[in-house]
N, C-alpha and C positions, 0 to 999 in steps of 0.2 A: 337288289338289282333296280337300277334307276329307273328303267323304262318299264318296269314290271306294271303289276295292278296291285291295288290295295283294297282292302276290305274295311268298311267303316265299323260294323260289329258283326260278330256270327249270327245273331238273333235278328238283324234287319233283313228287310227283302231287297236291299239294294244289290244290283249286279256288280259286277267288277267295275271300277271306275279308274281309267287310266290317269296317271299323274300328268297333270298339265302345265305345270311351271318347271322352270329349269332353275337350278341353285346356281347362281352366278358368283358366289364367294369365294370358291376356288379359283376361278378364272381371274377374278380380281387380285387375288394374291399373288398369282403368277404373274400378272403383267405389273404389279408394283415391284416385285423381286426383280424382274427383268429390268424396268426402269432404274433401279439403284445400281445394277451391276453396269448398265449402259452409262449413267452418271458418274460413276467411279472410273470407268475404262477409258472414257472419251479423252479426259486430258492426258492420260497416259501414251494415246496414240498419236497427239498431236506433239508431243516433245520428242525432239531427236535424241540421237546417242550422246550422252554427256562426254565432252571431250575437254582437255585442258589446252586452249589456244596459245600459241606462242606469242612473246612479245616481239615487237618490231619498231624501229625507229623512222619508219618510212613516213612521210608527211600524208595528212589527210588527203582524201580524193577531193579534189575541187569541185564545186558545185557546176552543173552543166551550163553552157551558154544561155542567155537570156534569149527566149523564143523570138521569132521574127513574127511580126504581125502585117497581115494583108487586110486592109480597110476596104468596105464597100460603102462609098457614100451615097447621100440621098438620091442621086442622080444615077446610080448603078455603076459608076466608074471605080475600079480597084485602084488601091495606091499601097506602095511600100515605102515606109519612112517618108511621109510628105511628098513623094514622088508619084504624080497621077499617071496612070496609064488607061490604055484601052483594052478590052478584051483580048484583042490579038497582040498588042504588044506587050503584055505582061508576061506572055509564055516563055520569050528567050531570056528575060531577066530573072524568072524562077528557076529555069533550067541552068543558068550560071550559078545561082545559090545552091541548087541541089547538087550540082559538080563538086562545089566547095564541100558540102557537108550534107548527105542524104539523111543523116539520123537528126538533123535539126528539127524542133518541134515548130510548126507553122500555127499561129493561132488567126483564125479569121474573125474579123469584127464586121458586122453589118448595121447600117442605119436601122432605125425602127421602122421608117416608111419605105424601105425598100422590099420589094416582093421576095418571098422565100426562095423562089427558083433562081433569081440572079445571085443570092448568096450561094445556093448549091451549084451553079454554073461556076464561080470563082472557087469553090472546094474542088470541084471537078478538074479545073486548070492546075490547081497545086498538086494534085495527085498524078496528072498526066506528066508534070514536071518531073516527078520522081520522088516526092516526098511521101513518107508513109505515116508519120505522125502529125496529124491535122486535127486541131479542135476548134470549137466556136466558143466566143466570148460573148457573154450576155451580162446585162446589169443585174446586180443583186436586187431583190424586192425592196430593200429598206435603205439602200445606201446609194451614194451617186458614184462610187468608184466601180468599175466593171469587174466581174468576178472572173479572175485568170485562174485557170486549172493548174496545178503544180505538175501534175503528170498529164500526158495526152489522154484525157478521157472526155468524151463529148459532153458538153454543157448545153443549157437551154438555148434553142436557137435565137438568134438576135433579130432576123426578119419576121415579119408575118406573112402568112399566105393569104392571098387575095384571089 
């Protein structure tokens, strides 16, 4: 009986002393067995059903179009492909682009000295125009080339908050 009492010696005057420590060895054994089972079973759960794929002569899928870039200069003016706009005049141009292809990726570049709010304002205008894939471009810490995400995932913000 694990929680029962023990006697030191029959001829000792000690009363019954309860067992005060728990044997953790069986628990550790069970946990290690469970760990091994999960380590063996986990790779089996991630693979799909093995199938023999058919061969085809279809051409490879072409890479998606190059993403469009919206740049915010140090004065806070947005531009698309070296064409400078105001905050009000860029919206119709963005809507034209969205009407042509809503799934196009838009990359927003902001000058380092532009307040973060201005960059977010331009991102909001891009979203209002109908684009759903919007990302930020930031310069990588060690290089001079901007880090362009291959997929539309948020990058480090280019503007600084003031």
